[in-house]
LOFIBA-991306 format. One record per residue (C-alpha): chain; residue in one letter; x, y, z; residue number from 1. Coordinates in steps of 0.2 Angstrom, whole numbers, plus 5000, padded with zeros to 4 digits. Each point is the difference from the previous one (the first is absolute). Layout:
BEGIN
{'A', 'A', {X, Y, Z}, NUM},
...
This chain:
BEGIN
{'A', 'M', {4999, 5000, 5001}, 1},
{'A', 'R', {5015, 5013, 5005}, 2},
{'A', 'R', {5008, 4992, 4981}, 3},
{'A', 'I', {4985, 5007, 4991}, 4},
{'A', 'C', {4997, 5017, 5011}, 5},
{'A', 'Y', {5018, 5003, 4997}, 6},
{'A', 'K', {5000, 4997, 4981}, 7},
{'A', 'G', {4987, 5009, 4999}, 8},
{'A', 'L', {5006, 5015, 5008}, 9},
{'A', 'M', {5014, 5001, 4990}, 10},
{'A', 'A', {4990, 4998, 4982}, 11},
{'A', 'V', {4991, 5016, 5007}, 12},
{'A', 'L', {5017, 5008, 5003}, 13},
{'A', 'G', {5006, 4997, 4983}, 14},
{'A', 'L', {4982, 5005, 4991}, 15},
{'A', 'Y', {5004, 5017, 5012}, 16},
{'A', 'V', {5015, 5003, 4993}, 17},
{'A', 'L', {4995, 4994, 4982}, 18},
{'A', 'L', {4989, 5016, 5002}, 19},
{'A', 'V', {5010, 5014, 5009}, 20},
{'A', 'Q', {5013, 4995, 4985}, 21},
{'A', 'A', {4985, 5000, 4986}, 22},
{'A', 'V', {4994, 5017, 5007}, 23},
{'A', 'Q', {5019, 5008, 5004}, 24},
{'A', 'A', {5004, 4993, 4980}, 25},
{'A', 'A', {4982, 5011, 4993}, 26},
{'A', 'G', {5006, 5016, 5011}, 27},
{'A', 'Y', {5017, 4999, 4993}, 28},
{'A', 'D', {4993, 4996, 4982}, 29},
{'A', 'E', {4988, 5017, 5002}, 30},
{'A', 'A', {5015, 5011, 5009}, 31},
{'A', 'L', {5011, 4996, 4985}, 32},
{'A', 'A', {4989, 5000, 4987}, 33},
{'A', 'K', {4999, 5021, 5005}, 34},
{'A', 'F', {5020, 5001, 4998}, 35},
{'A', 'T', {4996, 4997, 4980}, 36},
{'A', 'S', {4990, 5016, 5001}, 37},
{'A', 'D', {5004, 5017, 4992}, 38},
{'A', 'Q', {4991, 5008, 5012}, 39},
{'A', 'F', {5009, 5006, 5016}, 40},
{'A', 'P', {4985, 4998, 5014}, 41},
{'A', 'Q', {4999, 4983, 4993}, 42},
{'A', 'I', {5019, 4994, 5003}, 43},
{'A', 'E', {4998, 5010, 5019}, 44},
{'A', 'Q', {4985, 4991, 5006}, 45},
{'A', 'G', {5011, 4983, 4991}, 46},
{'A', 'I', {5012, 5005, 5013}, 47},
{'A', 'L', {4988, 5000, 5014}, 48},
{'A', 'D', {4993, 4983, 4998}, 49},
{'A', 'L', {5015, 4992, 5000}, 50},
{'A', 'A', {5004, 5010, 5015}, 51},
{'A', 'A', {4983, 4993, 5008}, 52},
{'A', 'I', {5006, 4982, 4994}, 53},
{'A', 'G', {5016, 5005, 5011}, 54},
{'A', 'S', {5009, 4984, 4996}, 55},
{'A', 'P', {5018, 4998, 4996}, 56},
{'A', 'E', {4997, 4997, 4982}, 57},
{'A', 'A', {4989, 5016, 5002}, 58},
{'A', 'A', {5016, 5009, 5004}, 59},
{'A', 'R', {5009, 4992, 4990}, 60},
{'A', 'L', {4992, 5008, 4986}, 61},
{'A', 'L', {4997, 5017, 5007}, 62},
{'A', 'E', {5019, 4999, 5003}, 63},
{'A', 'A', {5004, 4996, 4982}, 64},
{'A', 'L', {4988, 5014, 4993}, 65},
{'A', 'N', {5010, 5012, 5013}, 66},
{'A', 'D', {5017, 4995, 4990}, 67},
{'A', 'G', {4993, 5000, 4985}, 68},
{'A', 'R', {4999, 4984, 4995}, 69},
{'A', 'L', {4982, 4995, 4996}, 70},
{'A', 'F', {4994, 4999, 4984}, 71},
{'A', 'F', {4985, 4993, 4990}, 72},
{'A', 'T', {5000, 4992, 4984}, 73},
{'A', 'A', {4988, 5003, 4984}, 74},
{'A', 'G', {4990, 4986, 5006}, 75},
{'A', 'K', {4997, 5010, 5018}, 76},
{'A', 'Q', {5011, 4986, 5009}, 77},
{'A', 'V', {5010, 5010, 5015}, 78},
{'A', 'V', {5016, 4994, 5003}, 79},
{'A', 'F', {5015, 5006, 5009}, 80},
{'A', 'K', {5018, 5000, 4998}, 81},
{'A', 'E', {5010, 4991, 5012}, 82},
{'A', 'G', {5020, 4996, 4998}, 83},
{'A', 'N', {5003, 4994, 4982}, 84},
{'A', 'G', {4980, 4994, 4999}, 85},
{'A', 'V', {4982, 5006, 4996}, 86},
{'A', 'I', {4989, 4993, 5013}, 87},
{'A', 'D', {4982, 4999, 4999}, 88},
{'A', 'G', {4993, 5012, 5012}, 89},
{'A', 'L', {4984, 4987, 5004}, 90},
{'A', 'T', {5009, 4983, 5002}, 91},
{'A', 'A', {5016, 5006, 5006}, 92},
{'A', 'A', {5005, 4988, 4984}, 93},
{'A', 'K', {5016, 5005, 4990}, 94},
{'A', 'L', {4995, 5003, 4981}, 95},
{'A', 'D', {5011, 4989, 4988}, 96},
{'A', 'P', {5003, 5006, 4986}, 97},
{'A', 'A', {4998, 5019, 5008}, 98},
{'A', 'P', {4985, 5010, 4990}, 99},
{'A', 'D', {5006, 5013, 4990}, 100},
{'A', 'N', {4992, 5019, 4996}, 101},
{'A', 'L', {4999, 5005, 5021}, 102},
{'A', 'K', {4991, 5014, 5003}, 103},
{'A', 'T', {5006, 5009, 5017}, 104},
{'A', 'V', {4985, 5004, 5013}, 105},
{'A', 'R', {4994, 5019, 5000}, 106},
{'A', 'M', {5005, 5009, 5013}, 107},
{'A', 'N', {4997, 5018, 5008}, 108},
{'A', 'N', {5002, 5009, 5013}, 109},
{'A', 'R', {4984, 4998, 5008}, 110},
{'A', 'V', {5003, 4980, 4998}, 111},
{'A', 'R', {5017, 5000, 5007}, 112},
{'A', 'R', {4994, 5009, 5016}, 113},
{'A', 'T', {4985, 4985, 5001}, 114},
{'A', 'L', {5017, 4987, 4998}, 115},
{'A', 'E', {5009, 5007, 5013}, 116},
{'A', 'S', {4987, 4999, 5012}, 117},
{'A', 'A', {4996, 4982, 4993}, 118},
{'A', 'L', {5015, 4994, 5003}, 119},
{'A', 'G', {5001, 5008, 5017}, 120},
{'A', 'T', {4984, 4992, 5005}, 121},
{'A', 'L', {5006, 4984, 4995}, 122},
{'A', 'S', {5015, 5001, 5010}, 123},
{'A', 'L', {4990, 5001, 5016}, 124},
{'A', 'V', {4998, 4982, 5001}, 125},
{'A', 'A', {5018, 4995, 4994}, 126},
{'A', 'V', {5011, 4991, 5011}, 127},
{'A', 'D', {5014, 5011, 5002}, 128},
{'A', 'P', {4994, 5012, 5015}, 129},
{'A', 'V', {5010, 5015, 4992}, 130},
{'A', 'K', {4990, 4999, 4983}, 131},
{'A', 'R', {4984, 4998, 5013}, 132},
{'A', 'R', {5006, 5018, 5007}, 133},
{'A', 'A', {5005, 5008, 4986}, 134},
{'A', 'A', {4982, 4994, 4993}, 135},
{'A', 'A', {4992, 5008, 5010}, 136},
{'A', 'E', {5009, 5016, 5003}, 137},
{'A', 'A', {4996, 5003, 4982}, 138},
{'A', 'V', {4981, 4995, 5002}, 139},
{'A', 'F', {5000, 5013, 5012}, 140},
{'A', 'K', {5007, 5014, 4989}, 141},
{'A', 'A', {4990, 4993, 4982}, 142},
{'A', 'R', {4984, 4998, 5012}, 143},
{'A', 'D', {4991, 4990, 4987}, 144},
{'A', 'P', {4984, 4992, 5007}, 145},
{'A', 'Q', {5000, 4986, 4986}, 146},
{'A', 'A', {5016, 4995, 5013}, 147},
{'A', 'L', {4989, 4999, 5016}, 148},
{'A', 'P', {4994, 4983, 4996}, 149},
{'A', 'L', {5015, 4990, 5000}, 150},
{'A', 'L', {5008, 5014, 5013}, 151},
{'A', 'E', {4985, 4991, 5012}, 152},
{'A', 'T', {5007, 4983, 4997}, 153},
{'A', 'A', {5019, 5005, 5000}, 154},
{'A', 'I', {4994, 5008, 5020}, 155},
{'A', 'Q', {4993, 4985, 5004}, 156},
{'A', 'K', {5014, 4987, 4996}, 157},
{'A', 'E', {5014, 5013, 5007}, 158},
{'A', 'K', {5010, 4994, 5016}, 159},
{'A', 'D', {5012, 5015, 5000}, 160},
{'A', 'T', {4992, 5012, 5011}, 161},
{'A', 'A', {5013, 5016, 4994}, 162},
{'A', 'I', {4992, 4992, 4978}, 163},
{'A', 'K', {4984, 4998, 5008}, 164},
{'A', 'N', {4998, 5019, 5005}, 165},
{'A', 'V', {5007, 5007, 4986}, 166},
{'A', 'M', {4987, 4989, 4990}, 167},
{'A', 'E', {4985, 5007, 5012}, 168},
{'A', 'R', {5009, 5016, 4996}, 169},
{'A', 'A', {4996, 5000, 4982}, 170},
{'A', 'R', {4983, 4993, 5002}, 171},
{'A', 'A', {4999, 5016, 5008}, 172},
{'A', 'A', {5006, 5011, 4990}, 173},
{'A', 'I', {4988, 4991, 4986}, 174},
{'A', 'L', {4983, 5002, 5010}, 175},
{'A', 'V', {5002, 5017, 5006}, 176},
{'A', 'A', {5004, 5006, 4982}, 177},
{'A', 'D', {4985, 4990, 4996}, 178},
{'A', 'S', {4982, 5011, 4999}, 179},
{'A', 'K', {4990, 4983, 4996}, 180},
{'A', 'A', {5008, 4993, 5019}, 181},
{'A', 'S', {4987, 5000, 5014}, 182},
{'A', 'E', {5006, 5014, 5012}, 183},
{'A', 'L', {5002, 4989, 5016}, 184},
{'A', 'A', {5015, 4991, 4988}, 185},
{'A', 'R', {5006, 5018, 4996}, 186},
{'A', 'L', {5001, 5007, 5017}, 187},
{'A', 'G', {5010, 4982, 5006}, 188},
{'A', 'A', {5013, 5003, 4984}, 189},
{'A', 'V', {5002, 5019, 5007}, 190},
{'A', 'E', {5006, 4992, 5017}, 191},
{'A', 'T', {5011, 4985, 4991}, 192},
{'A', 'L', {5007, 5013, 4990}, 193},
{'A', 'A', {5003, 5013, 5015}, 194},
{'A', 'E', {5012, 4986, 5009}, 195},
{'A', 'R', {5010, 5002, 4984}, 196},
{'A', 'G', {5002, 5019, 5002}, 197},
{'A', 'D', {5012, 5007, 4986}, 198},
{'A', 'Q', {5000, 5014, 4987}, 199},
{'A', 'E', {4993, 4985, 4986}, 200},
{'A', 'V', {4984, 4997, 5011}, 201},
{'A', 'M', {4998, 5018, 5004}, 202},
{'A', 'S', {5000, 5006, 4982}, 203},
{'A', 'L', {4985, 4986, 5000}, 204},
{'A', 'L', {4991, 5003, 5013}, 205},
{'A', 'A', {5000, 5019, 4993}, 206},
{'A', 'S', {4994, 4994, 4980}, 207},
{'A', 'V', {4985, 4989, 5008}, 208},
{'A', 'R', {4993, 5016, 5009}, 209},
{'A', 'P', {4991, 5012, 4990}, 210},
{'A', 'Q', {4989, 4985, 4992}, 211},
{'A', 'A', {4999, 4992, 5018}, 212},
{'A', 'P', {4984, 4999, 5010}, 213},
{'A', 'A', {4999, 5012, 5018}, 214},
{'A', 'N', {5004, 4985, 5011}, 215},
{'A', 'L', {5015, 4995, 4988}, 216},
{'A', 'V', {5004, 5018, 5000}, 217},
{'A', 'Q', {5002, 5001, 5020}, 218},
{'A', 'S', {5010, 4983, 5002}, 219},
{'A', 'I', {5012, 5007, 4987}, 220},
{'A', 'D', {5004, 5016, 5004}, 221},
{'A', 'A', {5005, 4991, 5020}, 222},
{'A', 'A', {5009, 4987, 4991}, 223},
{'A', 'I', {5009, 5015, 4991}, 224},
{'A', 'K', {5005, 5008, 5016}, 225},
{'A', 'V', {5006, 4983, 5007}, 226},
{'A', 'I', {5012, 5001, 4985}, 227},
{'A', 'E', {5005, 5018, 5000}, 228},
{'A', 'R', {5004, 4995, 5019}, 229},
{'A', 'R', {5011, 4987, 4996}, 230},
{'A', 'L', {5009, 5008, 4986}, 231},
{'A', 'S', {5005, 5014, 5007}, 232},
{'A', 'L', {5007, 4989, 5016}, 233},
{'A', 'L', {5007, 4989, 4984}, 234},
{'A', 'S', {5006, 5017, 4994}, 235},
{'A', 'A', {5011, 5005, 5015}, 236},
{'A', 'F', {5006, 4985, 5003}, 237},
{'A', 'Q', {5008, 4998, 4983}, 238},
{'A', 'N', {5007, 5017, 5001}, 239},
{'A', 'A', {5008, 4993, 5017}, 240},
{'A', 'I', {5008, 4986, 4990}, 241},
{'A', 'Y', {5006, 5011, 4986}, 242},
{'A', 'G', {5006, 5012, 5014}, 243},
{'A', 'L', {5009, 4987, 5008}, 244},
{'A', 'S', {5008, 4994, 4983}, 245},
{'A', 'L', {5005, 5017, 4996}, 246},
{'A', 'G', {5007, 5005, 5017}, 247},
{'A', 'S', {5011, 4981, 4998}, 248},
{'A', 'V', {5005, 5008, 4984}, 249},
{'A', 'L', {5006, 5016, 5009}, 250},
{'A', 'L', {5006, 4990, 5014}, 251},
{'A', 'L', {5012, 4990, 4989}, 252},
{'A', 'A', {5008, 5018, 4991}, 253},
{'A', 'A', {4999, 5010, 5016}, 254},
{'A', 'I', {5009, 4988, 5012}, 255},
{'A', 'G', {5019, 4999, 4991}, 256},
{'A', 'L', {4996, 5021, 5001}, 257},
{'A', 'A', {4998, 5000, 5019}, 258},
{'A', 'I', {5015, 4989, 5004}, 259},
{'A', 'T', {5011, 5012, 4989}, 260},
{'A', 'F', {4991, 5016, 5005}, 261},
{'A', 'G', {5000, 4996, 5018}, 262},
{'A', 'V', {5020, 4992, 5004}, 263},
{'A', 'M', {5008, 5012, 4985}, 264},
{'A', 'G', {4989, 5014, 5001}, 265},
{'A', 'I', {5001, 5000, 4980}, 266},
{'A', 'I', {4986, 5006, 4989}, 267},
{'A', 'N', {5001, 4987, 4986}, 268},
{'A', 'M', {4991, 5006, 4983}, 269},
{'A', 'A', {5007, 4986, 4991}, 270},
{'A', 'H', {4991, 4988, 5013}, 271},
{'A', 'G', {4985, 4998, 4986}, 272},
{'A', 'E', {5014, 4994, 4988}, 273},
{'A', 'M', {5006, 4988, 5010}, 274},
{'A', 'V', {4982, 4993, 4999}, 275},
{'A', 'M', {5001, 5000, 4981}, 276},
{'A', 'L', {5016, 4991, 5002}, 277},
{'A', 'G', {4991, 4985, 5008}, 278},
{'A', 'A', {4985, 4999, 4988}, 279},
{'A', 'Y', {5014, 5000, 4984}, 280},
{'A', 'T', {5009, 4988, 5007}, 281},
{'A', 'T', {4983, 4988, 5002}, 282},
{'A', 'F', {4998, 5004, 4982}, 283},
{'A', 'L', {5015, 4993, 4994}, 284},
{'A', 'V', {4999, 4984, 5012}, 285},
{'A', 'Q', {4984, 4996, 4992}, 286},
{'A', 'E', {5007, 5003, 4981}, 287},
{'A', 'V', {5012, 4989, 5005}, 288},
{'A', 'I', {4989, 4986, 5006}, 289},
{'A', 'R', {4989, 5003, 4985}, 290},
{'A', 'A', {5013, 4999, 4991}, 291},
{'A', 'K', {5009, 4983, 5007}, 292},
{'A', 'Y', {4992, 4993, 5014}, 293},
{'A', 'P', {4982, 5002, 4997}, 294},
{'A', 'A', {4993, 4988, 5013}, 295},
{'A', 'L', {5009, 5011, 5015}, 296},
{'A', 'F', {4989, 5014, 4996}, 297},
{'A', 'D', {4989, 4999, 5015}, 298},
{'A', 'W', {5016, 5001, 5011}, 299},
{'A', 'S', {5005, 5016, 4990}, 300},
{'A', 'L', {4995, 5011, 5013}, 301},
{'A', 'M', {5010, 4990, 5015}, 302},
{'A', 'I', {5015, 4999, 4988}, 303},
{'A', 'A', {5000, 5021, 4997}, 304},
{'A', 'L', {4996, 5002, 5016}, 305},
{'A', 'P', {5018, 5000, 5008}, 306},
{'A', 'L', {5009, 5004, 4983}, 307},
{'A', 'A', {4988, 5016, 5002}, 308},
{'A', 'F', {5007, 5001, 5017}, 309},
{'A', 'L', {5018, 5000, 4995}, 310},
{'A', 'V', {4998, 5012, 4984}, 311},
{'A', 'S', {4993, 5013, 5009}, 312},
{'A', 'A', {5012, 4999, 5014}, 313},
{'A', 'L', {5015, 5000, 4991}, 314},
{'A', 'F', {4994, 5016, 4993}, 315},
{'A', 'G', {4996, 5005, 5016}, 316},
{'A', 'V', {5018, 4998, 5004}, 317},
{'A', 'M', {5006, 5010, 4983}, 318},
{'A', 'I', {4991, 5014, 5005}, 319},
{'A', 'E', {5004, 5001, 5019}, 320},
{'A', 'R', {5018, 4997, 4997}, 321},
{'A', 'S', {5002, 5012, 4986}, 322},
{'A', 'I', {4989, 5014, 5003}, 323},
{'A', 'L', {4990, 5000, 5018}, 324},
{'A', 'R', {5016, 4996, 5011}, 325},
{'A', 'F', {5006, 5019, 4996}, 326},
{'A', 'L', {4982, 5007, 5004}, 327},
{'A', 'Y', {4996, 4995, 5014}, 328},
{'A', 'G', {4992, 5013, 5014}, 329},
{'A', 'R', {4996, 5009, 4984}, 330},
{'A', 'P', {4982, 4996, 4996}, 331},
{'A', 'L', {4997, 5014, 4986}, 332},
{'A', 'E', {5016, 4995, 4990}, 333},
{'A', 'T', {4994, 4978, 5003}, 334},
{'A', 'L', {4983, 5005, 4993}, 335},
{'A', 'L', {5008, 5008, 4984}, 336},
{'A', 'A', {5013, 4986, 4998}, 337},
{'A', 'T', {4987, 4988, 5002}, 338},
{'A', 'W', {4987, 5008, 4988}, 339},
{'A', 'G', {5013, 5000, 4987}, 340},
{'A', 'V', {5006, 4981, 5003}, 341},
{'A', 'S', {4980, 4995, 4996}, 342},
{'A', 'L', {5000, 5011, 4985}, 343},
{'A', 'V', {5016, 4991, 4993}, 344},
{'A', 'L', {4994, 4984, 5005}, 345},
{'A', 'Q', {4985, 5001, 4993}, 346},
{'A', 'Q', {5007, 5007, 4983}, 347},
{'A', 'G', {5010, 4984, 5001}, 348},
{'A', 'V', {4987, 4986, 5003}, 349},
{'A', 'R', {4991, 5011, 4983}, 350},
{'A', 'T', {5015, 4999, 4990}, 351},
{'A', 'L', {5001, 4980, 5004}, 352},
{'A', 'F', {4982, 4994, 5001}, 353},
{'A', 'G', {4992, 5016, 4989}, 354},
{'A', 'P', {4985, 5010, 5010}, 355},
{'A', 'T', {4986, 4987, 4994}, 356},
{'A', 'N', {4993, 4990, 5014}, 357},
{'A', 'R', {5007, 4983, 5004}, 358},
{'A', 'E', {4989, 4985, 5002}, 359},
{'A', 'V', {5003, 4991, 5016}, 360},
{'A', 'G', {4988, 4984, 5000}, 361},
{'A', 'A', {4992, 4993, 5015}, 362},
{'A', 'P', {5003, 4983, 5007}, 363},
{'A', 'A', {4987, 4988, 5002}, 364},
{'A', 'F', {4998, 5001, 5018}, 365},
{'A', 'M', {4997, 5020, 5000}, 366},
{'A', 'S', {4988, 4997, 4984}, 367},
{'A', 'G', {4981, 5002, 5003}, 368},
{'A', 'S', {4991, 5009, 5013}, 369},
{'A', 'V', {4991, 4993, 5018}, 370},
{'A', 'D', {4983, 5002, 5005}, 371},
{'A', 'L', {4997, 5010, 5015}, 372},
{'A', 'W', {4981, 5001, 5007}, 373},
{'A', 'G', {4995, 5004, 4983}, 374},
{'A', 'L', {5016, 5010, 4994}, 375},
{'A', 'T', {5012, 4996, 4989}, 376},
{'A', 'I', {5015, 5002, 5005}, 377},
{'A', 'T', {5017, 4997, 4988}, 378},
{'A', 'S', {5013, 4988, 5007}, 379},
{'A', 'G', {5014, 5011, 4996}, 380},
{'A', 'R', {4993, 5013, 5012}, 381},
{'A', 'L', {4999, 4988, 5013}, 382},
{'A', 'W', {5018, 4992, 4998}, 383},
{'A', 'I', {5007, 5017, 5001}, 384},
{'A', 'I', {4992, 5004, 5016}, 385},
{'A', 'V', {5006, 4985, 5010}, 386},
{'A', 'F', {5017, 5003, 4990}, 387},
{'A', 'S', {5002, 5017, 5005}, 388},
{'A', 'M', {4997, 4992, 5019}, 389},
{'A', 'L', {5012, 4988, 4998}, 390},
{'A', 'V', {5016, 5014, 4994}, 391},
{'A', 'F', {4993, 5009, 5015}, 392},
{'A', 'F', {5001, 4990, 5016}, 393},
{'A', 'A', {5016, 4993, 4990}, 394},
{'A', 'L', {5008, 5016, 5002}, 395},
{'A', 'L', {4993, 5002, 5016}, 396},
{'A', 'L', {5009, 4983, 5006}, 397},
{'A', 'L', {5016, 5006, 4993}, 398},
{'A', 'M', {4999, 5017, 5009}, 399},
{'A', 'R', {4996, 4993, 5015}, 400},
{'A', 'A', {5010, 4982, 4999}, 401},
{'A', 'T', {5017, 5005, 4993}, 402},
{'A', 'S', {5017, 5006, 5004}, 403},
{'A', 'F', {4995, 5011, 4984}, 404},
{'A', 'G', {4984, 5007, 5006}, 405},
{'A', 'L', {5007, 5005, 5015}, 406},
{'A', 'K', {5014, 5010, 4994}, 407},
{'A', 'M', {4985, 5010, 4987}, 408},
{'A', 'R', {4991, 5004, 5015}, 409},
{'A', 'A', {5014, 5008, 5008}, 410},
{'A', 'V', {5004, 5006, 4987}, 411},
{'A', 'T', {4984, 5011, 4998}, 412},
{'A', 'Q', {4997, 5003, 5018}, 413},
{'A', 'N', {5018, 5008, 5001}, 414},
{'A', 'R', {5012, 5000, 4987}, 415},
{'A', 'R', {5014, 5007, 5011}, 416},
{'A', 'M', {4999, 4989, 5014}, 417},
{'A', 'A', {4998, 4986, 4989}, 418},
{'A', 'A', {5018, 5004, 4993}, 419},
{'A', 'A', {5008, 5002, 5017}, 420},
{'A', 'M', {4994, 4983, 5003}, 421},
{'A', 'G', {5010, 4993, 4986}, 422},
{'A', 'I', {4985, 4996, 4989}, 423},
{'A', 'P', {5008, 5006, 4981}, 424},
{'A', 'T', {4985, 5010, 4995}, 425},
{'A', 'P', {5007, 5002, 4982}, 426},
{'A', 'I', {4997, 4980, 4998}, 427},
{'A', 'I', {4983, 5001, 5007}, 428},
{'A', 'D', {4998, 5017, 4989}, 429},
{'A', 'Q', {5004, 4988, 4983}, 430},
{'A', 'M', {4990, 4985, 5008}, 431},
{'A', 'T', {4986, 5009, 5003}, 432},
{'A', 'F', {4997, 5009, 4983}, 433},
{'A', 'A', {5004, 4982, 4993}, 434},
{'A', 'L', {4987, 4995, 5011}, 435},
{'A', 'G', {4986, 5012, 4996}, 436},
{'A', 'S', {5003, 5000, 4980}, 437},
{'A', 'G', {5001, 4982, 5002}, 438},
{'A', 'I', {4982, 5001, 5007}, 439},
{'A', 'A', {4994, 5012, 4986}, 440},
{'A', 'G', {5007, 4985, 4988}, 441},
{'A', 'I', {4989, 4989, 5008}, 442},
{'A', 'A', {4985, 5011, 4999}, 443},
{'A', 'G', {5003, 5000, 4983}, 444},
{'A', 'V', {4997, 4983, 4996}, 445},
{'A', 'A', {4982, 5002, 5009}, 446},
{'A', 'L', {4995, 5016, 4991}, 447},
{'A', 'S', {5003, 4993, 4983}, 448},
{'A', 'Q', {4986, 4987, 5003}, 449},
{'A', 'I', {4988, 5016, 5002}, 450},
{'A', 'D', {5008, 5015, 4991}, 451},
{'A', 'N', {5009, 5005, 4984}, 452},
{'A', 'V', {5020, 4996, 4999}, 453},
{'A', 'S', {5005, 5014, 4989}, 454},
{'A', 'P', {5015, 5012, 5007}, 455},
{'A', 'N', {4986, 5012, 5008}, 456},
{'A', 'L', {4994, 4986, 5012}, 457},
{'A', 'G', {5012, 5006, 5016}, 458},
{'A', 'Q', {4991, 5018, 4999}, 459},
{'A', 'G', {4983, 4997, 5003}, 460},
{'A', 'Y', {5007, 4993, 5018}, 461},
{'A', 'I', {5013, 5011, 5005}, 462},
{'A', 'I', {4988, 5014, 5006}, 463},
{'A', 'D', {4989, 4988, 5010}, 464},
{'A', 'S', {5014, 4990, 5007}, 465},
{'A', 'F', {5007, 5017, 5007}, 466},
{'A', 'M', {4981, 5003, 5007}, 467},
{'A', 'V', {4999, 4983, 5010}, 468},
{'A', 'V', {5016, 5005, 5008}, 469},
{'A', 'V', {4998, 5013, 5005}, 470},
{'A', 'F', {4984, 4998, 5005}, 471},
{'A', 'G', {5006, 4983, 5009}, 472},
{'A', 'G', {5013, 5008, 5008}, 473},
{'A', 'V', {5018, 4999, 4993}, 474},
{'A', 'G', {5008, 4985, 5001}, 475},
{'A', 'N', {4988, 4992, 5011}, 476},
{'A', 'L', {4994, 4982, 4991}, 477},
{'A', 'W', {4985, 5000, 5010}, 478},
{'A', 'G', {4994, 5017, 4994}, 479},
{'A', 'T', {5004, 4995, 4981}, 480},
{'A', 'L', {4987, 4988, 5002}, 481},
{'A', 'V', {4986, 5009, 5011}, 482},
{'A', 'G', {5004, 5015, 4986}, 483},
{'A', 'A', {5001, 4990, 4984}, 484},
{'A', 'L', {4983, 4989, 5008}, 485},
{'A', 'T', {4992, 5017, 5004}, 486},
{'A', 'L', {5004, 5009, 4983}, 487},
{'A', 'G', {4996, 4985, 4989}, 488},
{'A', 'V', {4983, 5000, 5007}, 489},
{'A', 'A', {4994, 5016, 5003}, 490},
{'A', 'N', {5005, 5005, 4981}, 491},
{'A', 'K', {4989, 4984, 4994}, 492},
{'A', 'F', {4984, 5007, 5010}, 493},
{'A', 'L', {5006, 5018, 4995}, 494},
{'A', 'E', {5000, 4995, 4980}, 495},
{'A', 'P', {4979, 4997, 4997}, 496},
{'A', 'L', {4998, 5016, 5009}, 497},
{'A', 'A', {5011, 5015, 4995}, 498},
{'A', 'G', {5010, 4990, 4986}, 499},
{'A', 'A', {5019, 4993, 4998}, 500},
{'A', 'V', {5006, 5019, 4997}, 501},
{'A', 'L', {4993, 5008, 5011}, 502},
{'A', 'G', {5000, 4984, 5016}, 503},
{'A', 'K', {5018, 5003, 4998}, 504},
{'A', 'I', {5000, 5016, 5003}, 505},
{'A', 'V', {4991, 5000, 5015}, 506},
{'A', 'M', {5011, 4986, 5008}, 507},
{'A', 'L', {5013, 5013, 4997}, 508},
{'A', 'V', {4994, 5013, 5007}, 509},
{'A', 'F', {4994, 4988, 5015}, 510},
{'A', 'I', {5019, 4994, 5003}, 511},
{'A', 'I', {5007, 5018, 5000}, 512},
{'A', 'L', {4988, 5006, 5012}, 513},
{'A', 'F', {5002, 4985, 5011}, 514},
{'A', 'I', {5021, 5002, 5000}, 515},
{'A', 'Q', {4995, 5019, 5005}, 516},
{'A', 'K', {4995, 4991, 5017}, 517},
{'A', 'R', {5011, 4984, 5000}, 518},
{'A', 'P', {5014, 5004, 4991}, 519},
{'A', 'R', {5010, 4981, 5005}, 520},
{'A', 'G', {4984, 4991, 4992}, 521},
{'A', 'L', {4990, 4988, 5008}, 522},
{'A', 'F', {5012, 4990, 5006}, 523},
{'A', 'A', {5014, 5012, 5006}, 524},
{'A', 'L', {5019, 4992, 5002}, 525},
{'A', 'K', {5009, 5002, 5018}, 526},
{'A', 'G', {5017, 5004, 5002}, 527},
{'A', 'R', {5011, 5014, 5006}, 528},
{'A', 'S', {5003, 5005, 4979}, 529},
{'A', 'V', {4984, 4998, 4994}, 530},
{'A', 'E', {4991, 5010, 5014}, 531},
{'A', 'G', {5013, 5015, 4997}, 532},
């Protein structure tokens, strides 16, 4: 008895499968026939019919149409090319011999948009979760009511919570824009969209509002207010992140200047050119790696860091030994001399490399972006923040935990007493200038990732670097850190309000007024010489 029931059940299932296949074949036949028409609306309807079938075979045909591989014969047989063969669109059998005189299925912009929407809809049920998410995002942007039935099915089957949320928001976008949907469904859609809360949602709600009924208008207005508050908070957070990024750049550019200015009392106008030399060293390293060792490209910045430090430090030693050691205690003369050195270095680099910008690529780990609470932050900026902090704490360790650092602090606080205690102040001056120049070269490696590598690279940072040093306190590393981050964040918050140029002027006026009250900056060094 059980065998009879089992055989009967299998027979019924077999008949059901045959029936489904027959219905599907009939649907395919009718949909494919529309592709042979000269009328674009008929072709568009054929695309929608295949999308409604929602099978892998339908997706295969639509992909062929999207790639320009879908044709029909003089006998109205729809075929597509795959590899070196021609495949029957209805039976998926390879045709041998291949038919001649194939005509391409006609397309226009409206048909292409419908095709893109259909392909996106079919991807809602793909095995790959990345494709499903991308399809849901595409449906959200297209807001095609034709995609709603398959989207509902995909939501019921979806097990990934994050992808399901994206699909539900895509459904909400369709419903809120559909005047034929019930008011209750549209109110629920507004609530769902408000959870996403980005600029695209706000634009969608604003476009729907003029034609919406009164109850829906109230819900839309409330949702827009919530989104505006969220966007203002995100904008403030974004300005803070970008300000920290700018502050990190200023820290890298100014920290070497803070050391040389504090220890030697030299106004080094060529400090920006040390930054430029570091950037051009990075460019040369990448050129060699591209030409001979392309597999090492992701390590190019790591290789460039010590080389940039050495190149800038050697130039610093040459400048100190040949010019500056004769000008100690004469700040005005050091300013003029180093300004002349900066012009010579700029022209030398312009002669060797030309006046145009040079390309410096980003390694794989610095490419792309990171999503932070709805904000897209480039990975390069985040890495520069981390890198600048590492340089700062490494330098702080050098100053606090080494004999050289102790001697450098002694010379900074009281040069005569340090010399009387047997510290060779000329050698300390030379090593300090080399260290400050080398750190500027390291800054050039980082700046090559966010700025143009050109002979004028350093000029854009020299004034800001002096502002940071004066504001934070001459020779004080913690003051340089606080000054750089404070000026960076303040700049980014002022730019949207006053513009880039006026914002810079406001910051300059603020620092002028500040040093009237605190001439030695936020964190003044203590010692008999510096206090005198």
